[in-house]
PLY file of the C-alpha trace (Angstrom):
ply
format ascii 1.0
element vertex 222
property float x
property float y
property float z
element edge 221
property int vertex1
property int vertex2
end_header
127.28 173.02 118.13
128.30 176.40 119.55
125.38 178.82 119.56
125.81 182.50 118.80
124.63 185.15 121.22
121.64 186.80 119.64
121.01 190.38 120.02
117.87 192.25 121.32
117.22 193.53 117.83
116.80 189.87 116.44
114.37 189.15 119.25
112.28 192.18 118.52
112.00 191.28 114.92
110.30 187.94 115.66
106.75 189.45 116.20
106.54 190.97 112.80
108.62 188.43 110.87
105.68 186.80 109.12
104.60 190.09 107.61
107.93 191.54 106.57
107.74 192.43 102.75
110.73 191.76 100.61
111.80 194.01 97.58
111.29 192.03 94.54
114.09 192.33 91.88
113.21 195.11 89.44
112.45 194.08 85.79
115.48 194.32 83.57
115.87 193.27 80.01
117.48 189.87 79.53
117.41 189.85 75.79
121.31 190.21 75.59
122.12 188.05 78.38
123.69 184.70 77.54
122.23 181.75 79.58
125.49 179.90 80.06
127.30 183.04 81.25
124.39 183.74 83.67
124.56 180.37 85.16
128.44 180.39 85.35
128.71 183.89 87.03
125.97 182.88 89.55
127.76 179.69 90.37
130.95 181.76 91.18
129.04 183.91 93.72
127.58 181.02 95.49
129.23 180.20 98.92
130.19 176.54 99.41
129.72 176.67 103.12
128.23 179.31 105.45
126.71 179.76 108.89
123.69 182.09 109.18
121.11 183.23 111.75
117.66 184.02 110.44
114.32 184.94 111.90
111.81 182.32 110.52
107.95 182.43 110.47
106.05 179.11 109.81
102.50 179.98 108.39
99.92 177.20 108.22
96.03 177.41 108.02
96.17 181.02 109.22
98.34 180.29 112.17
101.95 181.62 112.48
104.71 180.46 114.62
108.12 182.41 114.66
111.45 181.35 115.88
115.22 182.03 115.45
116.98 179.56 113.10
120.69 178.77 113.18
121.82 177.06 110.09
125.32 175.60 109.11
125.11 174.66 105.42
127.72 172.88 103.33
126.45 172.98 99.64
129.27 171.15 98.35
129.10 168.16 100.58
125.44 168.70 100.84
125.43 168.48 104.75
123.68 170.70 107.17
122.92 171.40 110.75
119.88 173.43 111.62
118.45 174.46 115.08
115.52 176.54 116.15
115.57 178.66 119.30
112.93 180.65 121.02
113.11 184.29 121.63
114.94 183.99 124.92
117.56 181.66 123.27
116.32 178.20 124.40
116.79 175.41 121.99
113.55 174.09 120.48
115.12 171.42 118.12
118.44 170.58 116.40
118.48 168.55 113.07
121.35 167.36 111.09
121.47 165.75 107.61
122.87 165.39 104.02
121.38 164.80 100.65
119.31 161.67 101.70
119.65 161.12 105.44
118.34 163.07 108.34
118.93 162.73 112.20
116.98 164.44 114.90
119.40 165.33 117.66
116.82 167.11 119.92
113.32 168.46 119.95
110.85 169.51 122.62
107.85 167.35 122.76
105.51 169.88 120.88
107.64 169.53 117.72
107.75 165.67 117.79
103.98 165.48 117.90
103.72 167.44 114.59
103.57 164.66 112.04
107.12 163.92 110.52
108.69 167.15 111.76
112.24 166.11 111.25
111.85 165.18 107.54
109.80 168.35 106.88
112.42 170.66 108.20
115.21 168.86 106.46
113.33 168.68 103.19
112.86 172.47 103.25
116.53 173.02 103.83
117.46 170.88 100.89
114.83 172.88 98.76
116.13 176.12 99.64
119.88 175.80 99.84
120.97 172.65 97.75
120.95 172.39 94.06
120.45 176.16 93.28
122.18 175.68 89.77
120.46 173.86 86.98
121.89 170.88 85.30
123.87 171.26 82.02
121.15 169.22 80.33
118.48 171.70 81.11
116.44 173.37 78.48
116.63 177.26 78.37
113.78 179.52 77.55
114.64 183.28 77.32
112.02 185.86 78.08
112.06 189.52 78.01
112.76 189.90 81.71
113.91 186.42 82.70
115.80 183.38 81.79
114.33 180.02 82.80
116.13 176.87 82.97
113.99 173.66 82.82
115.28 170.59 84.22
113.70 167.14 84.23
113.74 165.23 87.49
113.10 161.49 88.40
109.43 160.35 88.30
108.36 162.94 86.02
108.80 165.94 88.01
110.16 169.20 86.60
112.50 171.81 88.31
112.45 175.34 86.89
115.17 177.92 87.82
114.29 181.55 87.02
117.09 184.09 86.77
116.27 187.93 86.58
116.87 191.29 87.87
120.15 193.14 88.49
123.07 190.76 88.22
120.95 188.06 86.65
120.60 186.18 89.93
118.34 183.36 90.85
114.89 184.68 91.91
112.82 181.51 91.96
113.09 177.82 92.08
110.06 175.62 91.64
109.04 172.10 91.30
106.15 171.14 89.05
104.35 167.79 88.84
101.53 167.00 86.42
101.70 170.59 85.25
101.12 171.88 88.72
103.58 173.85 90.90
103.92 171.82 94.26
106.36 174.13 95.84
108.51 177.22 95.15
111.38 178.99 96.80
111.67 182.77 96.08
114.89 184.60 96.90
115.07 188.35 97.50
117.50 191.08 98.21
120.82 189.38 97.76
123.61 190.60 99.97
127.31 190.09 99.26
129.60 189.00 102.28
133.24 188.02 101.62
132.59 188.03 97.95
129.69 185.53 97.99
125.95 186.09 97.71
123.26 185.47 100.31
119.55 186.22 99.70
118.42 188.47 102.66
114.76 187.18 102.23
113.48 183.80 101.28
110.00 182.63 100.91
109.29 178.84 100.47
105.79 177.97 99.72
104.74 174.35 99.84
101.58 174.36 97.69
100.93 170.57 98.14
100.88 170.72 101.92
99.64 174.28 102.25
102.14 175.97 104.34
104.69 178.72 103.95
108.25 179.57 105.54
109.24 183.22 105.60
112.95 183.72 106.38
114.60 186.90 107.03
118.60 187.02 107.26
120.01 188.46 110.28
123.69 187.47 110.37
126.23 185.67 108.18
129.03 183.65 109.56
130.88 182.30 106.54
0 1
1 2
2 3
3 4
4 5
5 6
6 7
7 8
8 9
9 10
10 11
11 12
12 13
13 14
14 15
15 16
16 17
17 18
18 19
19 20
20 21
21 22
22 23
23 24
24 25
25 26
26 27
27 28
28 29
29 30
30 31
31 32
32 33
33 34
34 35
35 36
36 37
37 38
38 39
39 40
40 41
41 42
42 43
43 44
44 45
45 46
46 47
47 48
48 49
49 50
50 51
51 52
52 53
53 54
54 55
55 56
56 57
57 58
58 59
59 60
60 61
61 62
62 63
63 64
64 65
65 66
66 67
67 68
68 69
69 70
70 71
71 72
72 73
73 74
74 75
75 76
76 77
77 78
78 79
79 80
80 81
81 82
82 83
83 84
84 85
85 86
86 87
87 88
88 89
89 90
90 91
91 92
92 93
93 94
94 95
95 96
96 97
97 98
98 99
99 100
100 101
101 102
102 103
103 104
104 105
105 106
106 107
107 108
108 109
109 110
110 111
111 112
112 113
113 114
114 115
115 116
116 117
117 118
118 119
119 120
120 121
121 122
122 123
123 124
124 125
125 126
126 127
127 128
128 129
129 130
130 131
131 132
132 133
133 134
134 135
135 136
136 137
137 138
138 139
139 140
140 141
141 142
142 143
143 144
144 145
145 146
146 147
147 148
148 149
149 150
150 151
151 152
152 153
153 154
154 155
155 156
156 157
157 158
158 159
159 160
160 161
161 162
162 163
163 164
164 165
165 166
166 167
167 168
168 169
169 170
170 171
171 172
172 173
173 174
174 175
175 176
176 177
177 178
178 179
179 180
180 181
181 182
182 183
183 184
184 185
185 186
186 187
187 188
188 189
189 190
190 191
191 192
192 193
193 194
194 195
195 196
196 197
197 198
198 199
199 200
200 201
201 202
202 203
203 204
204 205
205 206
206 207
207 208
208 209
209 210
210 211
211 212
212 213
213 214
214 215
215 216
216 217
217 218
218 219
219 220
220 221
């Protein structure tokens, strides 16, 4: 995989990445929005494949680790390559995978010691970027400021997709088991590049395992 030259601006952003606030979508009336049209319009704006560079902060038990993330995502084929680099551009890890298989191509020893690091990273990529559209069989609940699609998953899990704000875009995707949210991904400040939408800010909170990922988009290579 060919790595991109990272600018000094990206490196300087790392120190404060974990505390960068994202602008939440302003509340707008969804009473006249038609759910099917909301889903269809959003689907047309999602990129099938894209390459992005982000600054990423991993927060766990009061500690934060920051690094630069390079991701090559193919949402149609459900394939991905993700690599982490330190502030001077040295590769920390590289992982590739698809919807159900994962391969660790490289990782420094510090990462291989942290439990099942490979599957954790792959799982988070799938949560954030794959399956951002609810199934046609989903139930729909219209609220004053949002539309929620509720999709039943195997083994009793429930997936909810929340659309809101200007453009009626996906602002949250959450997984519920036994009436409790076990993880959620929130999407902020969408940017349009080559006619497609990319969230400039993403926060993945894994309530079950008690950690959080804060991702700030720096560059898009679609």
